[in-house]
LUMNU-948181 format. One record per residue (C-alpha): residue number from 1; residue in one letter; x, y, z; chain. Coordinates in Angstrom, 3 decimals. Example, Ala and Ser with C-alpha at 12.3 -4.5 7.8 and 13.67 -1.06 7.14 Angstrom:
n 1 res A east 12.300 north -4.500 up 7.800 chain A .
n 2 res S east 13.670 north -1.060 up 7.140 chain A .
//
This chain:
n 1 res X east 14.768 north 69.064 up 9.205 chain A .
n 2 res X east 18.257 north 70.548 up 7.545 chain A .
n 3 res X east 20.524 north 68.284 up 5.864 chain A .
n 4 res X east 24.351 north 69.329 up 6.469 chain A .
n 5 res X east 27.552 north 68.175 up 5.336 chain A .
n 6 res X east 31.162 north 68.062 up 6.633 chain A .
n 7 res X east 34.828 north 68.022 up 6.140 chain A .
n 8 res X east 36.954 north 65.233 up 7.250 chain A .
n 9 res X east 37.010 north 65.084 up 11.228 chain A .
n 10 res X east 40.338 north 63.973 up 11.580 chain A .
n 11 res X east 40.009 north 63.643 up 14.891 chain A .
n 12 res X east 39.670 north 67.301 up 16.271 chain A .
n 13 res X east 36.817 north 67.385 up 18.673 chain A .
n 14 res X east 37.645 north 71.355 up 19.172 chain A .
n 15 res X east 36.793 north 72.071 up 16.078 chain A .
n 16 res X east 33.799 north 69.398 up 14.909 chain A .
n 17 res X east 32.030 north 71.495 up 18.299 chain A .
n 18 res X east 33.080 north 74.415 up 17.347 chain A .
n 19 res X east 31.327 north 73.441 up 13.861 chain A .
n 20 res X east 28.115 north 72.760 up 15.393 chain A .
n 21 res X east 27.713 north 75.295 up 17.993 chain A .
n 22 res X east 27.968 north 78.134 up 14.745 chain A .
n 23 res X east 25.742 north 76.465 up 12.755 chain A .
n 24 res X east 22.883 north 75.091 up 15.234 chain A .
n 25 res X east 23.095 north 71.951 up 15.296 chain A .
n 26 res X east 20.467 north 70.037 up 16.548 chain A .
n 27 res X east 21.113 north 65.686 up 17.292 chain A .
n 28 res X east 17.370 north 64.894 up 16.888 chain A .
n 29 res X east 16.681 north 67.460 up 13.981 chain A .
n 30 res X east 18.961 north 68.093 up 11.365 chain A .
n 31 res X east 20.171 north 65.239 up 9.289 chain A .
n 32 res X east 24.209 north 64.619 up 8.943 chain A .
n 33 res X east 26.564 north 63.069 up 5.913 chain A .
n 34 res X east 30.014 north 63.056 up 7.351 chain A .
n 35 res X east 31.685 north 62.912 up 4.371 chain A .
n 36 res X east 34.521 north 61.231 up 5.681 chain A .
n 37 res X east 37.761 north 60.105 up 7.706 chain A .
n 38 res X east 36.779 north 61.074 up 11.162 chain A .
n 39 res X east 39.460 north 59.322 up 12.011 chain A .
n 40 res X east 43.765 north 59.686 up 12.393 chain A .
n 41 res X east 45.582 north 63.197 up 12.478 chain A .
n 42 res X east 44.171 north 64.702 up 15.948 chain A .
n 43 res X east 44.226 north 63.228 up 19.520 chain A .
n 44 res X east 40.616 north 62.512 up 19.466 chain A .
n 45 res X east 39.127 north 60.588 up 17.517 chain A .
n 46 res X east 37.441 north 58.757 up 20.234 chain A .
n 47 res X east 35.792 north 61.671 up 21.133 chain A .
n 48 res X east 34.059 north 62.805 up 18.037 chain A .
n 49 res X east 32.908 north 59.285 up 17.620 chain A .
n 50 res X east 30.837 north 59.498 up 20.781 chain A .
n 51 res X east 29.121 north 62.947 up 19.312 chain A .
n 52 res X east 28.229 north 61.442 up 16.112 chain A .
n 53 res X east 26.056 north 58.236 up 18.039 chain A .
n 54 res X east 24.767 north 61.019 up 19.930 chain A .
n 55 res X east 23.258 north 61.889 up 16.070 chain A .
n 56 res X east 18.982 north 60.167 up 15.241 chain A .
n 57 res X east 19.774 north 60.889 up 11.187 chain A .
n 58 res X east 23.611 north 60.149 up 10.340 chain A .
n 59 res X east 25.168 north 59.067 up 6.452 chain A .
n 60 res X east 29.255 north 58.262 up 7.270 chain A .
n 61 res X east 30.760 north 58.401 up 3.907 chain A .
n 62 res X east 33.546 north 56.014 up 4.529 chain A .
n 63 res X east 37.416 north 57.183 up 3.990 chain A .
n 64 res X east 40.578 north 55.935 up 3.493 chain A .
n 65 res X east 41.930 north 56.392 up 6.872 chain A .
n 66 res X east 38.167 north 55.259 up 8.514 chain A .
n 67 res X east 39.457 north 51.972 up 6.609 chain A .
n 68 res X east 42.243 north 51.692 up 8.470 chain A .
n 69 res X east 40.076 north 51.849 up 11.543 chain A .
n 70 res X east 38.057 north 49.409 up 10.270 chain A .
n 71 res X east 41.381 north 47.097 up 9.306 chain A .
n 72 res X east 42.614 north 48.185 up 13.379 chain A .
n 73 res X east 39.273 north 47.242 up 14.049 chain A .
n 74 res X east 38.966 north 43.589 up 12.556 chain A .
n 75 res X east 42.113 north 42.723 up 13.719 chain A .
n 76 res X east 43.089 north 42.997 up 9.275 chain A .
n 77 res X east 46.476 north 44.069 up 10.016 chain A .
n 78 res X east 48.111 north 40.768 up 10.382 chain A .
n 79 res X east 47.899 north 39.997 up 7.018 chain A .
n 80 res X east 49.512 north 43.393 up 5.445 chain A .
n 81 res X east 52.237 north 44.451 up 9.001 chain A .
n 82 res X east 53.614 north 46.918 up 6.118 chain A .
n 83 res X east 50.393 north 48.813 up 5.161 chain A .
n 84 res X east 49.721 north 49.393 up 9.312 chain A .
n 85 res X east 53.638 north 50.762 up 9.593 chain A .
n 86 res X east 52.102 north 53.733 up 6.787 chain A .
n 87 res X east 48.380 north 54.379 up 9.030 chain A .
n 88 res X east 50.126 north 54.548 up 12.434 chain A .
n 89 res X east 52.453 north 56.534 up 10.538 chain A .
n 90 res X east 49.729 north 59.444 up 9.779 chain A .
n 91 res X east 48.284 north 59.323 up 12.589 chain A .
n 92 res X east 47.127 north 55.545 up 13.984 chain A .
n 93 res X east 48.917 north 56.072 up 16.899 chain A .
n 94 res X east 46.744 north 59.212 up 17.976 chain A .
n 95 res X east 43.895 north 56.879 up 16.943 chain A .
n 96 res X east 44.947 north 54.167 up 19.143 chain A .
n 97 res X east 45.825 north 56.553 up 21.619 chain A .
n 98 res X east 42.123 north 57.480 up 21.765 chain A .
n 99 res X east 40.488 north 54.443 up 23.115 chain A .
n 100 res X east 42.792 north 55.004 up 26.527 chain A .
n 101 res X east 41.930 north 56.590 up 29.485 chain A .
n 102 res X east 44.560 north 59.223 up 30.680 chain A .
n 103 res X east 45.805 north 56.459 up 33.128 chain A .
n 104 res X east 47.095 north 54.500 up 30.191 chain A .
n 105 res X east 44.143 north 52.107 up 30.599 chain A .
n 106 res X east 42.440 north 50.548 up 27.508 chain A .
n 107 res X east 38.845 north 51.120 up 26.798 chain A .
n 108 res X east 37.707 north 48.078 up 26.104 chain A .
n 109 res X east 34.139 north 48.705 up 26.411 chain A .
n 110 res X east 34.076 north 51.562 up 23.942 chain A .
n 111 res X east 36.034 north 49.787 up 21.034 chain A .
n 112 res X east 33.715 north 47.279 up 20.915 chain A .
n 113 res X east 30.713 north 50.027 up 20.683 chain A .
n 114 res X east 32.700 north 51.509 up 18.298 chain A .
n 115 res X east 33.901 north 48.961 up 15.825 chain A .
n 116 res X east 30.163 north 47.948 up 15.784 chain A .
n 117 res X east 29.360 north 51.351 up 15.248 chain A .
n 118 res X east 31.558 north 51.574 up 12.018 chain A .
n 119 res X east 29.723 north 49.011 up 10.584 chain A .
n 120 res X east 27.371 north 51.187 up 9.378 chain A .
n 121 res X east 29.176 north 53.115 up 7.195 chain A .
n 122 res X east 29.010 north 53.594 up 2.875 chain A .
n 123 res X east 30.277 north 54.338 up 0.404 chain A .
n 124 res X east 29.076 north 57.276 up -1.220 chain A .
n 125 res X east 25.381 north 58.552 up -0.910 chain A .
n 126 res X east 22.854 north 59.722 up -2.898 chain A .
n 127 res X east 20.130 north 62.307 up -1.696 chain A .
n 128 res X east 16.166 north 62.448 up -3.139 chain A .
n 129 res X east 17.614 north 65.801 up -4.863 chain A .
n 130 res X east 20.312 north 63.678 up -6.836 chain A .
n 131 res X east 22.901 north 64.750 up -5.136 chain A .
n 132 res X east 25.772 north 62.681 up -4.420 chain A .
n 133 res X east 28.060 north 62.283 up -1.139 chain A .
n 134 res X east 31.610 north 60.520 up -2.237 chain A .
n 135 res X east 34.853 north 61.189 up 0.503 chain A .
n 136 res X east 37.227 north 60.568 up -3.030 chain A .
n 137 res X east 35.336 north 60.721 up -5.952 chain A .
n 138 res X east 34.509 north 57.339 up -8.382 chain A .
n 139 res X east 35.141 north 56.432 up -11.777 chain A .
n 140 res X east 33.260 north 58.881 up -13.809 chain A .
n 141 res X east 33.596 north 56.561 up -17.161 chain A .
n 142 res X east 30.767 north 54.310 up -15.629 chain A .
n 143 res X east 27.413 north 54.353 up -13.934 chain A .
n 144 res X east 28.361 north 54.812 up -10.234 chain A .
n 145 res X east 26.574 north 51.396 up -9.691 chain A .
n 146 res X east 28.307 north 49.291 up -11.730 chain A .
n 147 res X east 32.134 north 50.105 up -9.866 chain A .
n 148 res X east 33.697 north 46.988 up -8.640 chain A .
n 149 res X east 36.479 north 49.133 up -7.416 chain A .
n 150 res X east 35.816 north 50.377 up -4.079 chain A .
n 151 res X east 38.562 north 51.110 up -3.189 chain A .
n 152 res X east 38.274 north 53.927 up -5.886 chain A .
n 153 res X east 35.318 north 56.167 up -3.503 chain A .
n 154 res X east 37.976 north 56.730 up -0.784 chain A .
n 155 res X east 41.162 north 57.065 up -2.432 chain A .
n 156 res X east 40.601 north 59.094 up -5.485 chain A .
n 157 res X east 42.348 north 62.166 up -6.130 chain A .
n 158 res X east 41.121 north 62.538 up -10.246 chain A .
n 159 res X east 37.903 north 63.675 up -9.231 chain A .
n 160 res X east 38.829 north 67.089 up -7.398 chain A .
n 161 res X east 42.270 north 67.299 up -9.237 chain A .
n 162 res X east 41.488 north 66.462 up -12.852 chain A .
n 163 res X east 37.085 north 65.869 up -13.843 chain A .
n 164 res X east 36.613 north 69.317 up -11.330 chain A .
n 165 res X east 39.129 north 72.118 up -12.928 chain A .
n 166 res X east 37.946 north 69.758 up -16.787 chain A .
n 167 res X east 34.226 north 70.809 up -16.012 chain A .
n 168 res X east 34.638 north 73.991 up -14.675 chain A .
n 169 res X east 36.915 north 75.222 up -17.381 chain A .
n 170 res X east 34.447 north 73.249 up -20.505 chain A .
n 171 res X east 31.580 north 74.970 up -18.671 chain A .
n 172 res X east 30.283 north 71.453 up -17.972 chain A .
n 173 res X east 29.615 north 69.779 up -14.964 chain A .
n 174 res X east 29.082 north 66.145 up -13.017 chain A .
n 175 res X east 25.730 north 63.734 up -13.649 chain A .
n 176 res X east 24.406 north 64.823 up -10.636 chain A .
n 177 res X east 22.383 north 68.210 up -9.320 chain A .
n 178 res X east 25.839 north 68.732 up -7.359 chain A .
n 179 res X east 28.534 north 66.117 up -5.648 chain A .
n 180 res X east 30.115 north 67.052 up -2.551 chain A .
n 181 res X east 33.778 north 65.322 up -1.150 chain A .
n 182 res X east 36.869 north 65.750 up 1.426 chain A .
n 183 res X east 39.788 north 64.200 up 0.543 chain A .
n 184 res X east 42.166 north 66.234 up -0.911 chain A .
n 185 res X east 42.324 north 69.525 up 1.166 chain A .
n 186 res X east 42.216 north 72.511 up -0.707 chain A .
n 187 res X east 44.355 north 74.915 up 1.291 chain A .
n 188 res X east 47.068 north 74.206 up -1.065 chain A .
n 189 res X east 45.273 north 75.641 up -4.075 chain A .
n 190 res X east 42.968 north 78.117 up -1.696 chain A .
n 191 res X east 44.668 north 79.566 up 1.240 chain A .
n 192 res X east 41.625 north 81.653 up 2.653 chain A .
n 193 res X east 40.191 north 78.339 up 3.593 chain A .
n 194 res X east 37.665 north 78.674 up 1.995 chain A .
n 195 res X east 34.878 north 75.677 up 0.678 chain A .
n 196 res X east 35.761 north 74.594 up -2.440 chain A .
n 197 res X east 33.503 north 75.103 up -5.413 chain A .
n 198 res X east 34.253 north 73.444 up -9.075 chain A .
n 199 res X east 31.595 north 73.171 up -11.138 chain A .
n 200 res X east 28.709 north 71.554 up -9.741 chain A .
n 201 res X east 31.457 north 70.011 up -7.006 chain A .
n 202 res X east 32.263 north 71.144 up -3.377 chain A .
n 203 res X east 35.303 north 69.730 up -1.896 chain A .
n 204 res X east 34.282 north 70.388 up 2.225 chain A .
n 205 res X east 38.430 north 69.218 up 3.226 chain A .
n 206 res X east 39.707 north 72.368 up 4.494 chain A .
n 207 res X east 42.078 north 70.608 up 6.292 chain A .
n 208 res X east 40.682 north 69.946 up 9.668 chain A .
n 209 res X east 43.779 north 67.033 up 10.158 chain A .
n 210 res X east 46.609 north 70.087 up 9.589 chain A .
n 211 res X east 46.524 north 73.427 up 9.498 chain A .
n 212 res X east 43.358 north 74.327 up 7.822 chain A .
n 213 res X east 39.474 north 74.534 up 9.459 chain A .
n 214 res X east 36.238 north 71.967 up 9.165 chain A .
n 215 res X east 34.151 north 73.095 up 7.107 chain A .
n 216 res X east 29.867 north 72.429 up 7.684 chain A .
n 217 res X east 27.618 north 73.395 up 5.152 chain A .
n 218 res X east 23.712 north 73.072 up 4.624 chain A .
n 219 res X east 23.382 north 71.465 up 1.299 chain A .
n 220 res X east 20.495 north 73.399 up 0.864 chain A .
n 221 res X east 21.408 north 76.781 up 0.906 chain A .
n 222 res X east 24.805 north 76.410 up 0.741 chain A .
n 223 res X east 25.700 north 78.596 up 4.181 chain A .
n 224 res X east 28.887 north 77.528 up 5.520 chain A .
n 225 res X east 30.123 north 77.461 up 9.132 chain A .
n 226 res X east 33.358 north 77.082 up 10.293 chain A .
n 227 res X east 35.387 north 75.549 up 13.109 chain A .
n 228 res X east 38.973 north 78.179 up 14.157 chain A .
n 229 res X east 42.257 north 77.679 up 11.875 chain A .
n 230 res X east 44.913 north 75.303 up 14.114 chain A .
n 231 res X east 47.228 north 76.118 up 15.347 chain A .
n 232 res X east 49.048 north 72.581 up 15.270 chain A .
n 233 res X east 49.314 north 69.963 up 13.290 chain A .
n 234 res X east 48.882 north 66.478 up 14.332 chain A .
n 235 res X east 49.908 north 63.168 up 12.800 chain A .
//
């Protein structure tokens, strides 16, 4: 059994299937760790979730876009309508449309299944090799089990933009064998679209929700496969 981690999917069904095909991912034998943000941006979020539901050994790390969709599923946006507008402007419209048929009919059965399935998301995962998987980052000033601010796991930017650079400059590492994150599009730093490694941290968000690539990586060998460059930007 291989363990593979995949960066932000953002409804990009075409790139997701390319990653699965090129990595020869096996739904029944391989473990997949999704680093968050399955939803929003591209038009096929619901199709992406349908594919993930076929995987026998799946760990879905919660991303900030996934949390927005969870709030829609649970009808929590009435309590914060201004935040709902922000979600819709960041790809939420495409996600809502993905639950409609080509004839415009809302698929209530699929909606209900995904509403239950998304409850399996976790804030982070630490495997038996002491590798940490989290969408954005953590508060590095305290042990992870003592952190109370859940939003930092899927909103943090400092883990990549500051702490990883400090460790790289000083020749030090994060207190795990390796750390795998997404959340921050690396094509701003590396236009090649390849995964970025700083110290012992890997960022696997190569802009699949924008005009970048999707990355899936074998976490033991660090071999990776990618979808094609996006030719269109969606939101």
